[in-house]
ZAKELO-544573 format. One record per residue (C-alpha): x, y, z; residue in one letter. Coordinates in steps of 0.25 Angstrom, whole numbers, padded with zeros to 4 digits, always signed. Each point is the difference from the previous one (the first is absolute). Layout:
N
XYZA ...
% end
This chain:
515
+0274-0211+0193M -0011+0010-0002A -0014-0005-0003L -0006+0008-0012T -0012-0002-0009Q +0001-0001-0014R -0008-0004-0013L +0004-0012-0009E -0005-0005-0013L +0002-0015-0001R -0003-0010-0012H -0004-0014+0003S -0008-0011-0007Q -0010-0009+0006A -0009-0011-0005L -0015+0003+0003V -0009-0012-0001M -0014+0003-0003T -0011-0010+0006P -0003-0005-0014Q +0015-0004-0003L +0001-0007+0014M -0013-0007-0003Q +0006-0005-0013A +0013-0005+0006I -0007-0007+0011K -0010-0007-0010L +0012-0005-0007L +0006-0009+0011Q -0014-0005+0005L -0004-0015-0003S -0012-0002-0007N -0008-0004+0012L +0005+0013+0008D -0003+0008-0013L -0015-0005+0000A -0001+0004+0014T +0005+0014-0003Y -0009+0002-0012V -0012-0005+0009E +0003+0011+0009G +0001+0010-0011E -0014-0005-0005L -0006+0003+0013E +0006+0013+0002R -0001+0006-0014N -0015+0001-0005P +0005+0003-0015L +0007-0014+0000L -0007-0012-0004E +0003-0014-0004R -0001-0004-0015V -0014-0005-0003G -0007+0006+0011E -0008+0010-0008T -0003+0002-0015E +0010+0001-0011A +0009+0013+0002P -0002+0012-0008A +0009+0002-0012P +0007+0011+0006D +0004-0009+0012Q +0010-0007-0009D +0010+0011+0003A +0000-0003+0015E +0003-0015-0002R +0014-0005+0004P +0002-0005-0014E +0000+0014-0006A +0015+0003-0003S +0000+0015+0001A -0011+0004+0009S +0001+0012+0008S -0003+0003+0014D -0007+0012+0006S +0012+0009+0000D +0003-0003-0015G +0012-0010+0001R +0000-0011-0009T +0001-0015+0004G +0014+0000-0006D +0004+0011+0010H -0006-0007+0011I +0007-0013-0003D +0013+0008-0001Q -0002+0007+0013E -0004-0013+0007M +0013-0007-0005E +0008+0012+0005T -0006-0001+0014S +0003-0015+0000R +0014+0003-0003S +0002+0009+0012A -0008-0008+0010M +0003-0013+0001E -0054-0167+0039D +0009-0004+0006R +0000-0013+0009L -0015-0003+0000G +0001-0004+0015T -0007+0007+0012N +0011+0006+0009L -0008+0007+0010D +0006-0007+0011N +0014+0003-0005V -0001+0015-0002F -0013+0003+0009P +0002+0015+0001D +0002+0001-0015D -0013-0008-0003A -0008+0009+0007S +0004+0012-0008S -0008-0005-0012G +0011+0003-0010A +0005-0011-0009S +0010-0001-0011P -0006+0002-0013R +0001-0009-0012S -0005+0009-0011G +0009+0006-0010T -0004+0014+0000D +0011+0010+0000Q -0001+0011+0011P +0000+0014-0005A +0010+0010+0004A -0005+0009+0011Y -0001+0015-0003S +0001+0011+0010E -0011+0007-0007W -0011-0011+0002A -0012+0004+0008N +0005+0014+0002T -0011+0006-0009G +0003+0011-0010A +0015-0003-0003G +0005-0002+0014G -0008+0013+0005R -0011+0001+0010E -0009+0012+0000D +0011+0007-0008G +0011-0002+0009E +0012-0008-0001Y -0002-0014+0006N +0013-0003+0007L -0006-0012+0007E -0001-0007-0013A +0015-0001+0001F +0003-0001+0014V -0010-0011+0004S +0003-0009-0011A +0006-0013+0004E +0011-0008-0006T -0006-0012-0007T +0007-0013-0002L +0001+0002-0015T +0008+0013+0003D +0008-0006+0010H +0004-0012-0009L +0003+0010-0012A +0009+0008+0008G +0009-0012+0004Q -0001-0005-0015L +0007+0013-0004A +0011-0002+0009L +0002-0015-0002A -0001-0002-0015I +0007+0010-0009P -0002-0007-0013E -0012+0005-0007P -0005-0013-0006V +0000-0007+0014R -0006+0013+0007R -0011-0001-0010M -0003-0014+0003I +0001+0003+0015G -0010+0011-0001Q -0009-0009-0008Y +0000-0010+0011L -0002+0010+0011I -0012+0005-0007D -0006-0015+0001L +0002+0001+0016V -0013+0001+0007D -0002+0007+0013E +0004-0012+0009A +0013-0001-0007G -0002-0012-0009Y +0003-0001-0015L -0012-0002-0008T +0004-0005-0013G +0007-0010-0008D +0015+0001-0003L -0002-0006-0014A -0010+0010-0004S +0009+0011+0005V +0011-0005-0008A -0009-0002-0012E -0005+0014+0001K +0013+0007+0001L +0007-0009-0009G +0011-0004+0010A +0006-0013+0003P -0006-0008+0012M +0014-0001+0008P +0001+0016-0001E -0014+0001+0006V +0003-0010+0011E +0013+0007+0003A -0007+0014+0001V -0011-0007+0009L +0011-0005+0009A +0005+0014+0002I -0013+0006+0003V -0004-0011+0010Q +0012+0005+0008G -0006+0014+0001F -0006+0005+0013D -0009-0004+0006P +0005-0015+0001A -0010-0009-0007G -0005+0009-0010V -0002-0004-0015C -0002-0014+0004A -0009-0009-0009R -0007-0007+0012N +0000-0001+0015L +0011-0011+0000T +0010+0009-0007E -0004+0012+0008C +0004-0007+0013L +0012-0006-0006A +0005+0014-0005L -0001+0005+0015Q +0007-0012+0006L +0011+0002-0010K +0001+0014+0004E +0002-0005+0015R +0009-0011-0005D -0009-0010+0006R -0004-0008-0013Y +0007-0013+0004D -0005-0013-0006P -0009-0003+0012A -0006+0014-0001M -0001-0002-0015Q -0008-0013+0002A -0009+0007+0010L -0003+0011-0010V -0003-0010-0011G -0011-0007+0009R -0008+0012+0005L -0013-0009-0002D +0005-0009+0011L +0003+0013+0008L -0014+0005-0002A -0006-0014+0004K +0009+0000+0013R +0005-0013-0004D +0013+0001+0008L +0003-0015-0001A +0001+0001-0015A +0008+0012+0001L +0010-0006+0009R +0002-0011-0010R +0001+0009-0012V +0010+0010+0006C +0008-0011+0008G +0000+0008+0013V -0005-0002+0014G -0011+0006+0008D +0008+0012+0005E +0006+0004-0013D -0013-0001-0007L -0007+0009+0010T +0011+0010-0002E -0001-0001-0015M -0015+0002+0000I +0002+0012+0009A +0009+0006-0010E -0010-0002-0011I -0011+0007+0008R +0010+0012+0002A +0000+0002-0015L -0009+0009-0008N -0008-0007-0011P -0004+0013-0006K +0012+0009+0000P -0006+0010-0010G -0011+0005+0010L +0010+0008+0008A -0001+0011-0010F -0010+0009-0004G -0010-0004-0011S -0004+0009-0012A -0014+0001-0005P -0002-0012-0009V -0001+0007-0014Q -0001-0008-0013P +0011+0003-0010I -0006+0006-0012V +0010+0003-0011P +0001+0014-0006D +0006-0005-0013V -0001-0012-0009F +0011-0006-0008V -0003-0010-0011R +0008-0005-0012S -0003+0007-0013G -0001-0006-0014P +0014+0005-0004D +0007-0007+0011G +0000+0013+0009G -0008+0003+0012F -0013+0009+0001I -0002+0008+0012V -0014+0004+0004E -0005+0008+0012L -0011-0008+0009N -0012+0009-0003S -0007-0006+0012D +0009+0007+0009T -0001+0014-0006L -0011+0009+0007P -0010+0004-0010K -0005+0014+0004V -0004+0012-0008L -0004+0015+0002V -0015+0002-0001N +0000+0012-0008Q -0015+0001-0001R -0002+0000+0015Y +0011+0011+0000H -0007+0008-0011A -0013+0000+0007Q +0006+0005+0013L +0009+0010-0006A -0012+0007-0007K -0005+0007+0012N +0009-0001+0012P -0006+0005+0013A +0013+0007+0004N +0014+0002-0002A +0003-0011+0010S -0008-0010-0008E +0007+0004-0013K +0014-0002+0006S -0005-0013+0006Y -0004-0005-0014L +0013+0005-0007A +0009-0007+0011E -0007-0013-0002N +0000+0001-0015L +0015+0003+0000Q +0002-0012+0011S -0008-0010-0009A +0008+0004-0012T +0013-0001+0006W -0003-0014+0006L -0004-0005-0013M +0013+0005-0006R +0008-0006+0011A -0007-0013-0002L +0003+0000-0015D +0014+0004+0003Q +0002-0011+0010R -0005-0010-0010A +0009+0004-0011K +0012+0001+0009T -0003-0015+0005I -0001-0005-0014L +0012+0007-0005K +0009-0005+0011V -0006-0014-0001S +0003+0000-0015T +0014+0004+0002E +0002-0011+0011I -0005-0011-0009V +0009+0005-0011K +0012+0000+0009Q -0003-0014+0006Q -0006-0007-0012D +0010-0012+0002A -0006-0002+0014F -0014-0002-0006F +0006-0009-0011I +0010-0009+0007R -0002+0002+0015G +0007+0006+0012V +0014-0004-0004Q -0001+0010-0011H -0003+0012+0009L +0008+0012-0004R +0006+0011+0009P -0010+0012+0000L -0002+0012+0009N -0009+0012+0001L +0009+0009-0008K +0000-0009-0012T -0015+0000-0001I -0001+0015+0003A +0010+0004-0011D -0007-0009-0010A -0013+0006+0002I +0005+0014+0003S -0005+0001+0014M +0006+0002+0014H +0004-0011+0009E -0009+0004+0011S -0012-0002-0010T +0004-0014-0004V +0002-0003+0015S -0014+0004+0003R -0006-0007-0011V +0007-0013+0003T -0005+0000+0015A -0012-0008+0002N -0003-0003-0014K -0001-0014-0006Y +0002-0007-0013M -0007-0012-0005A +0010-0008-0009T +0001-0014-0006N +0009-0004+0013R -0009+0006+0010G -0004+0013+0007I +0012+0009+0004F +0001+0013+0006E +0007+0010-0010L +0012+0002+0010K +0004-0015-0001Y +0006+0002-0014F +0010+0010+0005F +0013-0007+0003T +0015+0004+0003S +0011+0000-0009A +0015-0001+0000I +0008+0010-0008A +0010-0004-0011A +0014+0004+0003S +0002+0003-0015D -0012+0010+0000G -0008-0011-0008G -0014-0005+0003E -0002-0003+0014A -0001-0014+0006H -0012-0006+0008S +0003-0003+0014A -0005-0015-0003E +0010-0001-0011A +0011+0005+0010V -0004-0009+0011R +0001-0012-0010H +0014+0004-0004R +0004+0000+0014I -0005-0014+0003R +0007-0005-0013L +0013+0006+0005L -0001-0007+0014I -0005-0013-0006D +0013-0001-0009A +0010+0004+0011E +0010-0011+0005S +0004-0003+0014P +0013+0006-0002G -0005+0013-0006D -0013+0004+0007V -0004+0014-0005L -0002+0011+0010S -0010+0011-0002D +0010+0010-0005D +0005-0010-0010T -0014-0002-0005I -0002+0015-0001V +0013+0000-0009E -0005-0011-0009R -0014+0006-0001L +0007+0013-0004R +0008-0007-0010E -0013-0005-0006A -0005+0014-0001G -0009+0000+0013I +0003+0012+0009D -0004-0005+0014I +0004+0003+0014A +0006-0010+0010R -0011+0002+0010R -0010-0003-0011T +0007-0013-0004V +0000-0004+0015A -0015+0003+0001K -0003-0008-0012Y +0008-0012+0005R -0006+0000+0014E -0014+0001-0007A +0003-0012-0008M +0004-0007+0013R +0015-0002-0004I +0010+0001+0011P +0012+0009+0001S +0013-0004-0007S +0006-0004+0013V -0011-0010+0003Q +0000-0005-0014R +0015-0003+0000R -0002-0008+0013R -0012-0008-0005D +0008-0003-0013K +0013-0004+0008Q -0009-0009+0009A -0006-0006-0012G +0013-0004-0006Q +0005-0006+0013S -0012-0008+0002A +0001-0005-0015A +0015-0004+0002S 
% end
């Protein structure tokens, strides 16, 4: 085959992202704390930017540079509507526990100075953009270490297990709420009664979810006190017999080294008691400390939701979280009158354009957050009125279609943004739950409702007619629920319901014992 030279013409399409568009998209996914850090960096870098209230009232012609202007134009003549459309197009393409001194029981841990907290503050989610300066960049270069060096926190570790262990949206929301109440030592800081009241969920349901979460790794996590933490670890090792239960229940005697009283309480001899104490010492009283800890950041809601006079809900942005900056037009005018050289003129023009784009990006971010939050409240109004049991199936596409945005935009908005409601503070992503399609093409069924149907079918079965997973699938499809067999098995296992073979054996054994 001969090698020849030739000329060819080719047509191709490519998306070119301007720095301003990249900035706007990045700002959209930052939390309010990270956004404040970013804006602080811009205030230091750009001499034309200033905080509101730092100088005298702006000149009348400055109104055109405010983010509230609906049709302001930038330096190359494009209007704000064109910029918004360009941003949206680019987004579419880029996507106390015991009260006893236990120093002699866990001497190594006592020297660390860490102790389980008894507060009720919820830990904030860690963002990979935290403490990375201007939007994850250092000196204008992409800061890869901001991602590589990030440790897995206890909250992230538990949330990953929650997604696999609990498929039902209602229970998953309860589980995530409980995980957010876990401190860095791995203890649950909160009262279950208040959790049930906030979420509008039955107490047995909250207790059932807690039991599942307490089975997560590391063993002993989500315990409400030291006794429960040690008991969970002993159960994991299959060593929680009556004698060990009595020993764990009297940790005060163990702290005092009152071995005689412990022998009476546990009903064991000296040798057995020594072995039991050795097992207790081998346990971890603070299992959560094995994971990286995120910087402690208070949760500041981005959106407030309150009841309206007409029975609906009013959604408002938290103005305290919105950076208040503007362009100092007077300063720019003074400098632009007599520029020293072309370099100074270019510098001023560049900073003016950068400041104007930042203000528009901040305004666009605020409007998008408000629009997405309003639609979420509209879709999940039953949750706010009656509680978590009335959570509806919801996904990103539903919100995106309703507000005429791309799913990637909604995804960015719901990350690291919080909503203060009458039931507590929730991250926006909490309100997105899975759905089961209807076999007849009708309205989809929530996963919680399907799980409830499966339990009813199994509870109603007789010893001679135990339902297999395939039979359950057939009956659900007869009821208009299109579901796969593996999904039924997953839901059944998540509800701790044994297989049909095991249930048949248990029912037959129960009949034999009764006769």
